[in-house]
N, C-alpha and C positions, 0 to 999 in steps of 0.2 A: 317685221320691222326691216327686214332686208329687203322685201318687196317694194315697200313705199320710197326705200332709198333707191333701187333701180329703176322705179318709174320717175321719180323726180330728174335723175340722172339721165334718161331717155327724153324726157320732155324738153330738158336743156340741151341735149346735141340737137334735137329736133329743130329746135328754134335757132341754133346757132349754125344749122346746116342750109338756112334758107339763104337763096343766092342773092346778096345785095350788094356785092362787089364789081365793076366793071367786068373784070378777067372771070369771074364766076358766073357773070350771065349767060354765057354761051352753055354751060352744064346743063341748063333746063331745070327741071323738077325731080331730076334723078336722086340727087342726096336728099333731099325732103321727102319723096316718096318712100325711098327705100327706109328712110327711118320712120315714116309713118305706118309703113307696115310691121317694123318691129313694136312699135308702140301700140297698134293694135292686137298683135299677137300677144304682148304682155298683158294687156286689160282684161283680153278674153282667158288667159291663164290665172288671172288674179282672180276672175269673178269664178273659176270654176274650182277654185280653193287648191289649185295645184301648184303655186307657188307659195 
Protein backbone atom coordinates (compact mmCIF):
# COMPACT_ATOMS: atom_id res chain seq x y z
CA UNK A 1 0.00 0.00 0.00
CA UNK A 2 2.77 2.43 0.95
CA UNK A 3 4.76 1.65 -2.19
CA UNK A 4 1.77 2.46 -4.40
CA UNK A 5 1.31 5.84 -2.73
CA UNK A 6 5.04 6.52 -3.00
CA UNK A 7 5.02 5.64 -6.69
CA UNK A 8 2.06 7.94 -7.38
CA UNK A 9 3.73 10.83 -5.52
CA UNK A 10 6.96 10.40 -7.48
CA UNK A 11 5.07 10.30 -10.80
CA UNK A 12 3.28 13.52 -9.87
CA UNK A 13 6.62 15.13 -8.96
CA UNK A 14 8.03 14.00 -12.28
CA UNK A 15 5.18 15.67 -14.16
CA UNK A 16 5.50 18.81 -12.00
CA UNK A 17 9.24 19.10 -12.64
CA UNK A 18 8.80 19.39 -16.41
CA UNK A 19 10.19 22.81 -17.43
CA UNK A 20 7.09 24.60 -18.66
CA UNK A 21 7.58 28.19 -17.51
CA UNK A 22 9.91 30.69 -19.21
CA UNK A 23 12.26 31.08 -16.23
CA UNK A 24 12.65 27.31 -15.80
CA UNK A 25 13.42 26.56 -19.45
CA UNK A 26 17.08 27.40 -18.83
CA UNK A 27 17.29 24.60 -16.25
CA UNK A 28 17.23 22.03 -19.02
CA UNK A 29 16.09 18.54 -18.14
CA UNK A 30 17.93 18.27 -14.82
CA UNK A 31 14.82 18.27 -12.57
CA UNK A 32 12.95 15.83 -14.80
CA UNK A 33 16.01 13.64 -15.27
CA UNK A 34 16.70 13.42 -11.56
CA UNK A 35 13.13 12.48 -10.75
CA UNK A 36 13.15 10.03 -13.65
CA UNK A 37 16.12 8.22 -12.13
CA UNK A 38 14.36 8.12 -8.75
CA UNK A 39 11.27 6.73 -10.45
CA UNK A 40 13.27 4.01 -12.22
CA UNK A 41 14.97 3.01 -8.95
CA UNK A 42 11.59 2.82 -7.19
CA UNK A 43 10.10 0.71 -9.97
CA UNK A 44 13.06 -1.70 -9.85
CA UNK A 45 12.78 -1.97 -6.05
CA UNK A 46 9.04 -2.53 -6.37
CA UNK A 47 9.53 -5.29 -8.91
CA UNK A 48 12.19 -6.94 -6.73
CA UNK A 49 9.82 -6.91 -3.78
CA UNK A 50 12.08 -4.81 -1.57
CA UNK A 51 9.51 -2.08 -0.97
